[in-house]
N, C-alpha and C positions, 0 to 999 in steps of 0.2 A: 504493500500500500504506500509506504513512505517513499520507496524507490520510484514507484510509478508517478507520484506527485512531483518528485524531484526532477524526473525526466521531462514531465510536462512543462515545468518552469524553465528548464534549460532549452527545450525545443522551441518554446514560444518567447524566449528572451525575456522572461519575467524575473529571473533570478537577479537580485541586486546585491551589491557588495555589502558585507556586514557593517552595521552602523548607519545604514540609510533606510529611508522609508518614503513611499509616496504620500504626500499630504495635500489636503484640499485647502489650498491657500485662498482666502476670500478677499484680503486687502493687502496692499503694499504701502509701507511708510516710505515716502519718496523724499530723498535728500539730493541737493545739487552737488556738484563736484567739490564745492568748498564747504559742504556740511549744512547748508541752509534747508530747513524743513519747507517742502513745497506743497504738502498736502497728502491725501490718500488716493492711490490708484485702485479702483474697484475691479476685481477680476470677473470677466464675463462667465455666465453659466455655461458649463460644458467644456471649459478650457482644460486641457490635460493637466493632471496633477504632477507637480515637479518632484523630483527625487531630492530628499532633504536629509541632513544629519539627524540622527535619533539615538538617544541613550537608553531607550527601552523603559523598563519599569523603574529605573533610578529617578526618572522625572516625576514619579508619583509622590516622592518625598517632599519635605518642607524646605530643603536647602538647594536642590539642583533643578535645572530646567534644560530643555533642549535649546540649542543655539539656532540662530537664523530664523527658523520657523517655530513659533510657539503661540499659545493662546493669548488673546489680547489681555486678559486679566493678569497674566504673568508679566508680559513686557511692560505694561503701563502701571502695574501694581494698583489695579483698580480697587476701590474701597468696597467693603461689604457692610450692609446696614445691620446693626444689632437690634435686639428686641426693645431696648430703651430709646431707640430712634437715633442714636449716635452712629458714627461710621468708624470702621476699623480697617487699617491697612495690614494685611496678613502675609503679603508676598514679597517683603523687602529683600529677604535672602535669595529667593528665586530670581527676582529681578536683577539683583546685584551679580549673581552668578552669570546671568545672561550677558550683561554688559562687560564683565571682566573677561569672559571667554572671547567676546568680539575683540577686545583689546589685545589678547594674546595672539589671535589670528592675524592681527595687523602686521606682524613681522613677515607674513607670507603674502598678504594682499592688503594694500593700503585702504581699500574701500571699507574693510571691516573696522578699522580705527576711526574713519570718518563717521560711520554709522554709530559707533559707541559714543563718540563725543557729541554727536547730534542728539542722541537720546538723553544723555546726561544733562545737557544744557537747555534743551527745549521740551522736556517731558511734559510740562504743564500745557503748553500749546498743543502738543501732539495728542494728549489725553482729551483735551477739550474738543479738538477736531474730530476725534473718533466718536465721542458721545453724540455728535451732531449727525452722524451717518444714519440714514433711515434703516431701520430693521437690523442694525448691527448688534451682534451678541457678544457677550464677554467671553464665550467659549469658542468664538470663531478663530481660525488660524490666521496669523498675521506674519508677513515677512518684510524685508527691507530692500529698497532699491537705492543705489547711489549712482547718480548721473544716468538714470534710466536703466541700469543693469541690476537684475536681481542677484543678491549675494549668493543664493544657492547654485547659480549657474557658473560661479567662479570655479576654477580648477587649482588655483594657487594654494588654497588652504587645505587641500586633501591630505597631503603628507602630514601636516600638523594635526589634523583631526584624527587620523588613525592612531597616532601616539597619544593624543590628549584623552580620548575616550577610554583607553585602556588603563589610565591612571585613576579613573573615577571610582571604581569599586574597591574601596580600601579594605573591605572584609574578605576579599578574594584570597583563597589559599592556593599555593602551588599544587597543581594536579598533574599526575603523570598521564602520558598519552594513552588513549584507548582506541579500539576500533569503532569508527563511526557506524551506527546502525543503518544509516542511509546510504553512504557511499562505499563503506568497507575500508576506507583508508584510515591511517593512524591520525589521531587528532587530540587536541586538548578539549575535552567536552565542556560545553557551556553549562553554567550552573542553573540558570533559569531561562525559559524560552518566552519570547515576546508573544502577547496574545494576538488572536486573529479576530478581525471585525466581521460582522455579517450575520450573526445569529440572534440579534436582539429580539426578533419577532417569534423566536421559538425557544424562549427561556434563557437566551444568552445575556451576558452583561453588556451594558452600554460601552464600557471601556474595552471590551473584547474578551475572548476566552482562550485559555491555554490548550494547545493540542497535545503537548507532551509535558507532564508535570508529575513529580513524585514528592509529596510533602507529608506523607503519613508514615508512622513507624512501620506499618505493615509492608510498605514498599521499599524499605531500606535493607535489602538483602546483603549479606556478607559485609556489613558495615558501610556500604556505599550510601551516600546522601544525595538527595535531590536528583538532578539529571544524570549523575554518574551511574545511576541504575540502568539507564538506556543512553549511552554516550552518543551524542550527535555534535557535529561541528557547527560552529556559528554560521558558516557559509551555507551548509546544507539545509539547516532548519530555516534559515531566512528564505531560501528558495521554496521550501515546502509551504511556508506561510504565504508567500507571494502567489503560489499556485492556488491554494485554498481561497484566498481573497478574490482572485480573478474568477474562479469557477463559481463562487457564491454570487458574484455580480451577474453572471450569465444565467443563474439558476431560475426556474419558474417560481411562482409564489408558493410558499410553504403549504403542505397538505398533511393532515393528521399530526400536527405538532412537530413536523420535521421539515428541513430543507434538503432537497435532493440535488446532488451534483453528479455530473458524469463527464467523461472525456475519453479520447481514443489515443492509442499509441501512435497511430499515423493519421495525418490530416485527411478528412474525407468531406466531400460536398453533400453526401447523402447521410445525414444524421437521422437515422430511422427512429430514434427515440422520440422524435417530435410527433409521431403519429398518435401517441397516447394523449396529447393535448388537443386533438382535433375530433370534431364530429364529422364523420364521413357519411353524408347523405341526410343527416338529421338537422343540420342548420344550427346557427347560434342564436343568441339573444338579440344581436344587432342586425338590422337590415343591411342589404348591400350598400345602400346609399350612405350609411353611417361609417363605412370603412374607408380609410384613406387609400391612396394608390399603393403605398408601400405594403399595407396589410393585404390588399387584394393580390399583389404580386407574390407575396409570401404564401398566401393560401393556394394560389395556382401552382407554385413550386412544390408544395407539400402534396397536393393532389396528384401531380405527375409522378412524384416519387412513390406515392402509395400505389398508383397504377402499375409502376414497374415492379413493386414488391409482389402484387397480386399475380402478375404475369411471370414472375421469377426472372426478370431481365435486369435487375440491379447489378452493377459491376461487382464481381467477387473480390474480396480482399483477404486472402487466407492468412496473411501475416499480421493483419491489424487486430488489435484487441481493444475491448471496451472495459471501462472501470466505472463503477457506480457506488456512491456513498450516500447514506441518509444521515443527516447531522442535526443535533439540537444542542442547546447549552444547559448546563447544570452546575450551579455554584461556581461560576467562573471557569468551567472546564468544557471542552468540546466532547460531547458524547457521540460516538460512532454507533448509530442504531442499527445500521446494516452496511455490509460491504459485499460487493459482487464484481466478478470479472469473468470474461470469456472471449471467444473470438467473434469478430464482426459478422462472419458468415453464419455462425450459429445463431447470433442475435436476429439476423434477418429471417432465418428459417423459423425460429420460434415465434417471432411476431406474425409471420404468415399463418402459422398454426393457430395463434390466438384469435385472429380474425376468422379463420375457418371454423373454429369452435363456437364463436359468437354468432356465426351467420344464421340468419333466418330470412327466407325469401318470401317477401310479401307480394301477393298477386298484383297489387296496384303500384307498389313503390320499388320492388326489387330488394336489393341488399342495402341495408343501412347499419352503420356501426357507431356506437356511442364512444365518447372520450372517457378516459379513466375517471374523471370527476363525476360523470354521469353514472358510472358503475358504482362508485362509492355512495352516491346519493340514494341508490336503491338498496343499500345495506343498512340504512339508518332506521330507527324507529319511525314508523310512518307518521307524517304530519302534513296537513294541507297547507301549512305555512312554509313557503319555500325560502323565506328569508334566513340569513345567517347559516346557510348550509355549511360553510367552511368551519364555523365554530362547532357545529354538531359533529362534523367529521373528525375534528381534532379530539373531541371528547369521547366519541363512541368507537372510533376505528383506529386509534393510535397503536393498538397491539396487533392489528391485522393487515394494515395497509402495506407494510414492507413485505409480508408473506405473499400478498397478491402480486406485487411487482416481481418478486422472485419467481413465482409460478409462470408469469408471462414471459420473462426473459429466458427461462430454462425449459419451458414446455412441460412442467411437472403439474401434478394434481393441485387444485385449489383446496384450501381448508374446508372441512365440512360446514363450519360456521357460515361460510359464504352462501351455501345453498339454503341453510336454515334461515338466514337473515332475508334473503331474497324472497323465499316463500312467505315469510312473515309479512313482508312489505305487500305482496299480492293480496294476502288475506285481509290485511287492514284496509287496503285500497278498495277491496271488494265490499267490505262492510260499509265503507263510506258511500259507495255508489248506490247501495240499496235505498238511500234516502235522497238521491240526487235525481230530481225529475228532469234535469236538463239533458241528460245523456240517454239517448233512445236505445242504443245498443252498447253493451258493456263487453269489452275484450280486455283480459289482463294486461298489465303494463308490459310493453314489448321488451324494454331494456332489462327488466327483472327476469323475463323469460329467457333472454339471451344469456344472462349470467347463469341461470339454472342449467341451460343447455351446455355451456362451457364447462361448468363444474362436473356435470354428468359425463360428458364425453372424455374429459381428462382423467376421471377416476376409473372409468370402464372403457379402456381403449380397445378391447376386442370387438370385432366387427358386429357380432350379434347384438350387443348392448348399445351400439352407437345410435344417437338420435339424429335423424336426418334434418336438413334445413327447411323441409316442407312436410306437409301432412303425409304420414306413412300409414296407409290403411291396413297394411299387412304386418304391422309391428307385432313381435311376439310377446311384448310386455302387456300383461293383463291390466296393470295400473294405467298404462297409456290408453288402452281401449276403454277403460272405465271413465277416464277424462273425456274421451271422445263422446261416450254415451251421455254424460252429463251435459256436454255442449249441445248435443242434439235435442235433449229434453228442453234446454233453454230456447233453442231455435223454434221448436214446436210450440212452446208457450207464446213466443213472440208472434208467430203466425196466427195462432188461435185468438189471442187477446189483443193484439195490436201493440202499439208503442207504450209499454208500461215502465220504461226505464229498465233498471236492473231488477228483475222481478223476483217471484218467490223462489225460483230455482237457484238464482245466485245467492240467496240468503242461506242456502244449504251448502255452499261451496266449501267452507272450512270443515264442516262435519264430514262431508264426502271425501275430502282430501285426507283426513285423519282416520275415519272409521267408516269405510264404504259399506260394509255389510248392514249397518244400522240405518243408513240413509237411502241407498239406491232403491230399495223396495218401495219406500214411501214416494220417491220421485217417479217410479214406474207407475204407481197407482194414479198420481196426479197427471202424468202424461196421457194416460188412457182417457181421462176427461177432456184434455186438450185435443187429442186425436179425434174423439167423437165429434167435437165441435168442427174440426177441420173437415171431417167426412161429410157433414151436412152443408158446409159452406164452400168447400173447394176440394173436389174428389182427387184432383191431380196432386195437390200437396199431401193429402192423406196417403196416397199410394207411395209417393216419393219418400216420405219420412218413415212410413211403416217398413219399407224395404231397407232403409238405412239402419233402423233399429234392429231389424232381424240380422243384418250382416254383422253388426258390432257385437250383438249378444252371442252369436255363434262363436266368435273369437274369444269372448270372455269365459264362456262355459256356464256350468250350472251352479258354481259356488263362488263366493267372494271372501277374501280374508277379512278378519275382524278389524285389523289395523294395517296401515301402510307405514313402512319404515321410510327413512329420508330418501333413499333411492326411488322407492315407489311413489312417494309424494312428488318428487321432481318429474317423474314420468307422467303422473296424473296431470300436473299443471301444464306440461307441454302438450299432452294429448288434447286437453281442453282448449288451449290457446290455438293450436293449429286447426282443429275442427271448427272452432268459432270464427277464426279469421278467414277461413276459406269460404264461409257462407256469404261474405260480403266482398266478392271480387269485382262487382260491378257488371257482371255478365247476366244475361237473362236466361235462367235455367228453369223457368216455370214449366216449359214444355216437357 
């Protein structure tokens, strides 16, 4: 894992020299060549972040600060208001450290001395000018320009800086060289590792979270302390942190309380993991007119890539590997909730298998596939309120989301809880529909049925037990045929009584799915009443449905089980769905 992140950083030129860090500079204090304060230069939004000197966690103390680029509250020693209404200046030592460091660097670049003198002699004017900047915050990063040149862009001070920062940690003890866990080379291991930003939305600290840390007695094996337990060089761990930071910027929104990142060992234009964020054929919440040109082009690109996946014409990359991690923050540490890797070609093959397992062919619409977020939404406790789905997913699916993703990427069975939750969603949705007069015909939620089909086909891979993507009148599953039978009962009721919404038959859906022997007899009796009405009203329908009932009952046999297990419940639900959906193809079949 660490080696793969290090390689990503070096391949994408993200690795920075130890003692440096990219920072989001918002304002520059501008001095003339002779040291006169000229005002503040405001940095435009989206400007690339400059690489700046950084002393890591040492800057969190009361006496030291970063040089060149630091927070405004430190450089200007801004006052803090106390409870009694008076103001207190608490950062004199940090401000003094900042200015004295600039003076030392003057020996290597005169602009540093000009900046130090300008800050000392004109600090009141500078502080007053900063307080007049609209929306400026005390926590904003500020740098210095002399004669229009940012100090961090200088190269003259670099030799001094490398020696200067090594003298800062006075508590550091001599440590013998060890093998770096990341590169394998001999190194003097770092004592502490700088935190990584990007996990604040999933439990992370606003100041960042440590990816490697050992601060408990239980982790101090053989007398080693802190990072000596897993020796890493400063250069290597800086590269790993840079890779993590970049990948978290590219990551999609967090789901189920975690942020997912991924990368490839070789660059590819076909990032097939994008498929899971798209509805193929289902459409989104926004109309086409709401999408900008860039979004439309991106959607067209993904659709073309998906078409190549379906037709198995994507370029093969046998040497390319994918890496995926699911991350969250806990008590200032990065928690790796899941880690996965494999070959790119296997990933493509397993994604193709995922969509084949989901596939349900609708007579009117053909094949349509939900995005992963839509799959998650059908595994929640049913609610008609569609708001705050992300929060519900975080709360209810935090323990199952990573297992679903693993199943997709490896072609392995889904957890049984996936089928149980999808079935529960259908049952709850069915109960709601019994009081919904606006829906004339009720068919179970398609996405929930797709989930059940995928679970079933992945768990029972042998040919006999596979569920087809369309109605299979010759299915050997008795539960599947019972589901068909109940659907026909519902159709007969609809033809006999007219549009009654989700009628009496649907009210028995849950009971029939769980305990068919107790319910189907009662439904058969009710159906005879509906058939007799059809016989008098429309002889053609009577004959049509009578033959259909006879055909299904012959396949069921003379007995029904008292209960259905999870497998049989899934077959029942799919048999009901396929039979019910086929009845509304739009074709005229009355003849």
